C-alpha positions as CSV (number, residue, x, y, z in Angstrom):
1,X,0.0,0.0,0.0
2,X,1.4,3.4,-1.0
3,X,1.6,6.0,1.7
4,X,-0.7,8.8,0.7
5,X,1.7,11.6,1.8
6,X,4.6,9.9,-0.1
7,X,2.5,9.5,-3.3
8,X,1.4,13.1,-3.0
9,X,5.0,14.2,-3.1
10,X,5.6,12.0,-6.2
11,X,2.6,13.5,-7.9
12,X,3.6,17.0,-7.2
13,X,7.0,16.3,-8.6
14,X,5.5,14.9,-11.8
15,X,3.2,17.9,-12.3
16,X,6.3,20.2,-12.2
17,X,7.3,18.9,-15.6
18,X,10.6,20.1,-17.0
19,X,9.1,20.7,-20.4
20,X,6.3,23.0,-19.2
21,X,7.2,25.8,-21.7
22,X,7.2,23.5,-24.7
23,X,4.0,21.8,-23.6
24,X,2.3,25.2,-23.2
25,X,3.5,26.4,-26.6
26,X,2.4,23.3,-28.4
27,X,-1.1,23.2,-26.7
28,X,-1.6,26.9,-27.3
29,X,-0.7,26.6,-31.0
30,X,-3.0,23.6,-31.4
31,X,-5.9,25.4,-29.7
32,X,-6.7,27.0,-33.0
33,X,-8.9,25.0,-35.4
34,X,-7.1,26.3,-38.5
35,X,-3.7,25.3,-37.2
36,X,-5.0,21.8,-36.3
37,X,-6.4,21.5,-39.8
38,X,-3.1,22.6,-41.4
39,X,-1.2,20.1,-39.4
40,X,-3.7,17.3,-40.1
41,X,-3.6,18.1,-43.8
42,X,0.2,18.1,-43.8
43,X,0.3,14.7,-42.0
44,X,-2.2,13.3,-44.5
45,X,-0.9,14.7,-47.8
46,X,2.8,15.2,-47.0
47,X,4.9,18.3,-47.9
48,X,2.9,21.0,-49.6
49,X,3.5,24.5,-51.0
50,X,2.2,27.3,-48.9
51,X,0.0,28.5,-51.8
52,X,-1.5,25.0,-52.1
53,X,-2.3,24.9,-48.4
54,X,-3.9,28.3,-48.5
55,X,-6.2,27.2,-51.3
56,X,-8.1,25.0,-48.8
57,X,-9.0,28.0,-46.5
58,X,-11.3,30.9,-46.9
59,X,-8.6,33.4,-45.9
60,X,-5.8,35.3,-47.4
61,X,-2.4,33.8,-48.1
62,X,-1.0,36.2,-45.5
63,X,-3.4,34.9,-42.8
64,X,-2.5,31.2,-43.6
65,X,1.2,32.2,-43.5
66,X,0.7,33.6,-40.0
67,X,-0.8,30.3,-38.9
68,X,2.1,28.4,-40.4
69,X,4.6,30.7,-38.6
70,X,3.0,29.8,-35.2
71,X,3.4,26.1,-36.0
72,X,7.0,26.7,-37.1
73,X,7.8,28.4,-33.8
74,X,6.5,25.3,-32.0
75,X,8.6,23.2,-34.3
76,X,5.6,21.2,-35.4
77,X,6.3,22.0,-39.0
78,X,9.4,22.8,-41.1
79,X,9.8,25.0,-44.1
80,X,12.1,24.5,-47.0
81,X,12.6,27.2,-49.6
82,X,13.4,26.1,-53.1
83,X,13.8,29.1,-55.3
84,X,10.7,31.2,-54.6
85,X,8.6,28.2,-53.5
86,X,8.1,27.5,-49.8
87,X,7.4,23.8,-49.0
88,X,5.9,23.0,-45.6
89,X,6.1,19.6,-43.9
90,X,4.8,18.2,-40.7
91,X,7.5,17.4,-38.0
92,X,5.9,15.5,-35.2
93,X,9.1,14.9,-33.2
94,X,8.0,17.2,-30.4
95,X,4.6,15.4,-30.0
96,X,6.4,12.8,-27.8
97,X,6.6,15.5,-25.1
98,X,2.8,15.9,-25.1
99,X,2.4,12.1,-25.1
100,X,4.7,11.7,-22.1
101,X,2.9,14.4,-20.3
102,X,-0.5,12.8,-20.9
103,X,1.0,9.4,-19.8
104,X,2.1,11.1,-16.5
105,X,-1.3,12.6,-16.0
106,X,-2.8,9.1,-16.5
107,X,-0.5,7.6,-14.0
108,X,-1.4,10.3,-11.5
109,X,-5.1,9.4,-11.9
110,X,-4.4,5.7,-11.7
111,X,-2.5,6.2,-8.4
112,X,-5.4,8.3,-7.0
113,X,-8.0,5.8,-8.1
114,X,-6.0,2.9,-6.6
115,X,-5.8,4.8,-3.3
116,X,-9.5,5.6,-3.4
117,X,-10.3,1.9,-4.1
118,X,-8.1,0.9,-1.1
119,X,-9.9,3.4,1.1
120,X,-13.3,2.2,0.0
121,X,-12.3,-1.4,0.5
122,X,-11.0,-0.6,4.0
123,X,-14.2,1.3,4.9
124,X,-16.4,-1.5,3.6
125,X,-14.5,-4.0,5.8
126,X,-14.9,-1.8,8.9
127,X,-18.7,-1.4,8.4
């Protein structure tokens, strides 16, 4: 049986994740539906020209470019310039940071649920 105070210290340590800034940047960038759509489209279709990507959206090329720059700052996409053509490609290497964070959240809840089950079981035995 895990001591509750000990597990609480472990949980607090896990919440203070070393990649907080990266996680916040990625989640903030992905909070916009257009950026989620851009990233999904790039994952499905592979590298695309900026002008081709812009053709899918009812907004100016400049507006699409601003969304692309947000994704670039988070390193979720990369840009290659060949002549005057800009090619955009998804780069999901940083997604593992989000996956790890969600796994840690899941383990926190699993520990808490185990502790709750133990408490309920003990209480049921005492009644």
